[in-house]
C-alpha positions as CSV (number, residue, x, y, z in Angstrom):
1,R,30.1,94.3,-29.2
2,P,31.0,96.5,-26.3
3,P,34.3,95.6,-24.6
4,L,34.2,93.4,-21.5
5,E,34.2,95.5,-18.3
6,P,35.2,94.3,-14.8
7,A,32.3,93.6,-12.5
8,T,32.8,96.7,-10.3
9,R,29.4,98.4,-10.3
10,P,28.1,98.7,-6.7
11,M,25.0,96.7,-5.9
12,A,21.7,98.6,-5.6
13,G,20.3,99.0,-2.1
14,A,17.8,96.1,-2.1
15,A,20.2,93.7,-3.8
16,R,23.0,94.6,-1.4
17,A,20.7,94.0,1.6
18,A,19.6,90.7,0.2
19,A,23.2,89.6,-0.4
20,A,24.3,90.7,3.0
21,S,21.5,88.8,4.7
22,A,22.2,85.6,2.7
23,G,25.9,85.8,3.6
24,T,26.8,86.2,-0.1
25,P,29.9,88.3,-0.8
26,R,29.2,91.4,-2.8
27,P,30.5,91.2,-6.4
28,D,32.8,94.2,-5.8
29,E,34.3,92.4,-2.8
30,D,35.2,89.2,-4.7
31,L,37.4,90.9,-7.4
32,D,41.0,90.1,-8.1
33,P,42.9,93.3,-7.6
34,A,45.4,92.4,-10.3
35,T,42.8,91.8,-13.1
36,G,39.7,93.6,-11.9
37,F,37.7,90.5,-12.6
38,R,35.9,88.1,-10.3
39,R,38.1,85.4,-8.7
40,G,37.5,81.8,-9.4
41,L,36.2,82.1,-12.9
42,P,37.9,79.7,-15.3
43,F,40.4,81.1,-17.7
44,V,39.6,80.1,-21.3
45,P,42.3,81.1,-23.7
46,V,41.2,82.6,-27.0
47,T,43.1,81.7,-30.1
48,K,42.8,83.8,-33.2
49,A,42.1,81.8,-36.4
50,V,44.8,82.6,-39.0
51,H,43.8,82.2,-42.6
52,L,46.7,81.0,-44.9
53,D,46.4,81.2,-48.6
54,P,47.1,77.9,-50.5
55,A,50.6,77.5,-51.8
56,H,50.4,77.9,-55.6
57,V,52.6,75.4,-57.6
58,T,53.1,75.3,-61.4
59,L,55.2,72.6,-63.1
60,T,56.1,72.0,-66.7
61,S,58.4,69.2,-68.0
62,T,60.4,68.2,-71.0
63,P,59.1,65.9,-72.2
64,S,55.6,66.9,-71.3
65,R,52.8,64.6,-69.9
66,A,55.0,63.5,-66.9
67,E,53.0,62.2,-63.9
68,V,52.8,64.7,-61.0
69,S,52.6,63.3,-57.5
70,V,52.2,65.3,-54.3
71,N,53.2,63.4,-51.1
72,G,52.9,60.1,-53.1
73,E,49.5,60.8,-54.5
74,L,49.1,61.2,-58.3
75,V,47.4,64.5,-59.0
76,G,47.8,65.0,-62.7
77,R,50.3,65.4,-65.6
78,T,52.5,68.2,-66.8
79,P,51.9,70.9,-67.5
80,W,50.3,71.1,-64.0
81,T,49.1,73.9,-61.8
82,G,47.6,73.4,-58.3
83,D,47.1,74.9,-54.9
84,L,48.6,73.0,-52.0
85,D,48.0,72.9,-48.3
86,P,50.1,75.7,-46.8
87,T,50.3,74.2,-43.3
88,R,52.7,71.3,-44.0
89,P,55.7,70.4,-46.2
90,M,54.9,68.9,-49.6
91,R,57.0,66.4,-51.7
92,L,56.6,66.9,-55.4
93,E,57.6,64.2,-57.9
94,L,57.6,64.0,-61.7
95,S,57.9,60.6,-63.4
96,L,57.5,59.3,-67.0
97,K,58.2,55.9,-68.3
98,G,61.7,55.7,-69.8
99,Y,62.9,58.7,-67.7
100,G,64.4,59.2,-64.3
101,V,62.2,60.5,-61.4
102,W,62.6,64.2,-60.4
103,S,61.6,65.3,-56.9
104,T,61.8,68.2,-54.5
105,T,60.4,69.0,-51.1
106,L,58.6,72.3,-50.5
107,D,58.5,73.9,-47.1
108,A,55.0,74.6,-45.6
109,G,53.4,77.4,-47.6
110,Q,56.3,77.6,-50.1
111,E,55.1,78.4,-53.7
112,Y,57.0,76.9,-56.6
113,E,57.2,77.4,-60.4
114,G,59.5,75.3,-62.3
115,A,60.4,73.8,-65.7
116,V,62.0,70.4,-65.3
117,T,63.9,68.5,-67.9
118,L,63.7,64.8,-67.3
119,E,66.7,62.6,-68.1
120,R,66.4,59.4,-70.0
121,S,67.0,56.4,-67.8
122,S,69.6,53.9,-68.9
123,A,67.6,50.9,-67.6
124,P,65.8,48.9,-70.3
């Protein structure tokens, strides 16, 4: 697309005469000197979409087959690999019956690769 240009072209003879007789200001008379664009037009901010790659996470555990939860939702068992939402922090948890729970919180977009050794719980 061609770049936007200020509306500064002079009106052609017939159009200028018609605008003058109708009392309509000529386009080049209604320009904001600071911007070069017509006054009174609404400003619409444009935001650029930013693409973020998923945060890659790989977890293994000893013993294996521990349940993997992300933000409280069960997503699988170790060994586990997944891609997480890069726009917000994520809480990872590993749990296995008879063992203590392991957890960590990842910052938004943080990738993680870890081998976790779960400790036996003393509770019956």
